[in-house]
N, C-alpha and C positions, 0 to 999 in steps of 0.2 A: 504494499500500500504506499503510495507516495504521500508527501507532506500535505499537499492540497486536499487530497481525499481524506486524510486523517483529521484535518481541522474542520471538516464538514460533519464529523460525527457528533451526535447529540450529546454524548457524554464527555466531550472535550470542550473546555471553556478557555477562551483567551482573555488575558488580562485587560485588554482594551474594550471588551464587550460590556454592555451595560448590565447584563445579567446572564447567569448560566442557562444552558438549555438542558432539558430533560428528555430522556429517550422516549418516554410515554407522552410527551407534550405537556401542556398546562391548560388550566381553566382560569379565566380572568377572575380576580378576587373581588372586583367591584370597587376597589379602592385604588384610584390611578397612581398615587405615589407608591403604594405597596407593589403594584404591578411593575412600575418602572424600576424598582429595586430588585424584585425577585423574578419578574417575568410571569407572574401568576402562580397559583397553587399547582405544584407538580402532580402529575398523574403517573401511575405506575411505580411509585416509590413511597416510602413512609415519611410522613411529617409528624413531628412532635410539637405540641403546644404545652408549655410548662406554666402552671397557674399557681398563684398564692392561695387561691380558694376557688371553688366552683362559682360560676355566676359573675365573673368580672368583665364579661363582654365577649367571651370566646365564641359563643353561638352567633352573636350579631356579626362578629368578624367573618364568619364562614357563610352566613346566610346568602349573600349574592351569588357565590359560587354554587351553593347547593341548589338555588333556584334555577340557575343555568342548566345544571345537570338534570334536574327534574323536567325542564322544558324539553329536553331531548328524549324523554321517556325512560330515563334511568331510575332505578330504585335507589332509595336512600335508606341506610341501615344505621341505627344508633344502638350501641351495645352498652348496657348498664349506665345510662345517663343518671346523674344525681337527682334530677327533677323530671317530672312528667312533662313532655313537650306540650306546649299550649297551641292547639290547633288553629284558633283564629289568628294568632300572631304569625304563625307559619304561613297561613293562607295569604295574609296581607303582604308577606314578603315574596309571594309567588310560588310557594310550595304547597301543592294540594295534599290533602290528608291521605289520599290513596298512594302517594309516592313514598310515604315514610313508613318504615317498620321499626319497632322497638323490641329489643331482645333483652330479657333479664334471665339470669340462670342462678342455680343454687350456689355456685361457687365460682371462683376466679378462673379455674381451669375451663369451665364451660364457656365463659366469656371469650377467652383466648381462642378456643376451638371455633366458636361462632364467627369471630372476626376473620380468622384464617380461611374458613370455608367460604364465607361470603366474598372475600377478595378473590379467591381462586375461581369462583364460579363465573366471573365475567358478567354477571347480571347487574351488579350494583354499580352505580355511578360514583357513590361515596359510601365509605364505611367509617363511622366515628366510634371510638371506644374510650370509655373513661376507666382507666386502670391505675391503681396506686403502686403496685409492685410489679416489676418486670425483670426477668433474667435476661442476660445477653442472648441466650439461646432462643427465648421466645421472641425477642425483638428481631433477630435474624430471620426466624421463620415468617414473621409478619412482613418483613421487607420482601422476602422471596414471594410471598403470596400476593403482595401488592404489584410486583413486577408481572406476575402471571395474569392478573385481571385488568391491569391498566386503569384502575380506579383511583379516586382521591381517597387516600388512606390517612386518617388523622387519629393519632393517639394523644389523649389528653391526660396529663400526669401532674403530680405536685411539683412545685418549683424546686423542692429539695432534690429532685432527680437530675437537675442540671449538672450536678457534679459527677454523674455516672456516665460511663462510655455508652454510646448508642450508635448503631449502624444507620439510623435515620438520615435521609438525604438533606432534610431541612429541620432545624430545631429553633423554635422561637419561644422566648419568655415573655409573658404578658404581664404588664404592671398597670393596675388602675391608677389614674391620676385625676385631678380635679378637672371635670369637664371632658374627659376623654380616656384614651387607652394608649399606653406606650407598648410598642412591639420591639423587643430586643432580638436581633439576629445573632444567635449563638453559633450556628453552624449552617452552611449551605454548600451543596456539592459544587466543587470547582470554584468557589468564591471565598470572600473573606467574611468572617463573622464580626461580632461585636460592633454592629451598627444599630442605632436606635431610631425608630420612627415614632412619631406621635400622631395618633388618629384623633383629630379635634372633632367637636360637634359637627354633624353633617358628613362625617367620614372623610373630611379633608385630611391630608397627611403632610406634616411638616417634619423636617429633620431636627432631631434633638442633639 
């Protein structure tokens, strides 16, 4: 393979490019500044959102992308969400109730199994899972499953997990601030981390 062909690969990122490319493509986040920085939410690989607590704005951050996937007729699966999804709010965001499925299991092992199988199936446009503990082996299996199904795979975990190694292609830490949300880029495939974006009211993004 010559150099020109190599640089056209989706998993190769050049330093002068505004954002890395992902093999499975991306879906627009609905936040222009975030898209300019990341190129959209990656498909076909694992994204981690690290939260100080549930309900800091993580679902609102993902809603525009989930609505786009639902428009394409793709199923959305939420595994072990901490709160029951509020159907009227989702419908107002463009997500019909028929597009969403919620899975709850008796134990964490069942949640991991459900996420992995849903990602492998290729039926789901997005699989979101709220998990507190994760071994490196489980994360790797989830990453492989995401590659197989080319879905938006998002794992939501406590902020304390930021210190742990992860094979996720994208890791973001979310910080609630007055009037908005800060998104700290901890890791992104082929690019630099430790950049912080602030989502102001109305979803405008300013660099912090």
